[in-house]
C-alpha positions as CSV (number, residue, x, y, z in Angstrom):
1,M,-15.5,1.3,40.3
2,V,-12.2,0.9,42.1
3,T,-8.7,0.7,40.5
4,D,-6.3,-2.1,41.4
5,K,-3.7,-0.4,43.7
6,A,-1.1,-3.0,42.8
7,G,-0.7,-1.4,39.4
8,K,-1.9,-4.4,37.5
9,G,-4.4,-2.4,35.5
10,G,-7.5,-4.1,36.8
11,T,-10.7,-2.6,38.1
12,Y,-13.3,-3.8,40.6
13,T,-17.0,-3.1,40.3
14,F,-19.1,-3.5,43.5
15,H,-22.8,-4.2,43.1
16,V,-24.7,-3.1,46.3
17,V,-28.3,-3.3,47.4
18,T,-29.6,0.3,47.3
19,E,-32.8,-0.2,49.4
20,G,-32.8,-1.2,53.0
21,K,-29.5,-2.4,54.5
22,P,-26.6,-1.8,52.0
23,Y,-25.4,-5.4,51.3
24,I,-22.7,-6.2,48.7
25,L,-24.3,-8.6,46.2
26,K,-21.5,-9.1,43.8
27,V,-17.9,-7.9,43.0
28,D,-16.5,-8.1,39.5
29,Y,-12.8,-7.8,38.7
30,K,-11.6,-7.1,35.2
31,G,-7.9,-7.2,34.6
32,P,-5.6,-7.5,31.6
33,E,-5.1,-11.2,32.2
34,H,-8.3,-12.5,33.8
35,R,-11.8,-11.7,35.1
36,T,-13.5,-12.9,38.2
37,T,-16.9,-12.6,39.8
38,T,-17.7,-13.1,43.5
39,T,-21.3,-13.3,44.6
40,Y,-22.7,-13.1,48.1
41,S,-25.9,-14.5,49.6
42,A,-27.4,-15.8,52.9
43,F,-27.4,-12.4,54.6
44,D,-28.5,-12.3,58.3
45,R,-28.2,-16.1,58.6
46,P,-26.0,-17.7,61.3
47,L,-22.6,-18.8,60.2
48,D,-21.1,-21.9,61.9
49,V,-17.3,-21.3,62.0
50,R,-15.1,-23.8,63.8
51,P,-11.3,-24.0,64.1
52,P,-9.6,-26.8,62.3
53,A,-8.9,-30.1,64.1
54,V,-5.6,-30.4,65.9
55,A,-3.2,-32.4,63.8
56,G,-2.2,-35.7,65.4
57,G,-4.7,-35.2,68.2
């Protein structure tokens, strides 16, 4: 568990694969005003990243 450094009173919990390569599977944030969950998948798959189109071009 990691405490929010901004002093907002929230905590992060990181869920990590413990066998084989150590991948982060999920991150939970619990704060006084809201909660979020971020999940990760598709490890070791190619990622097609392209820059945005030029405006007006």
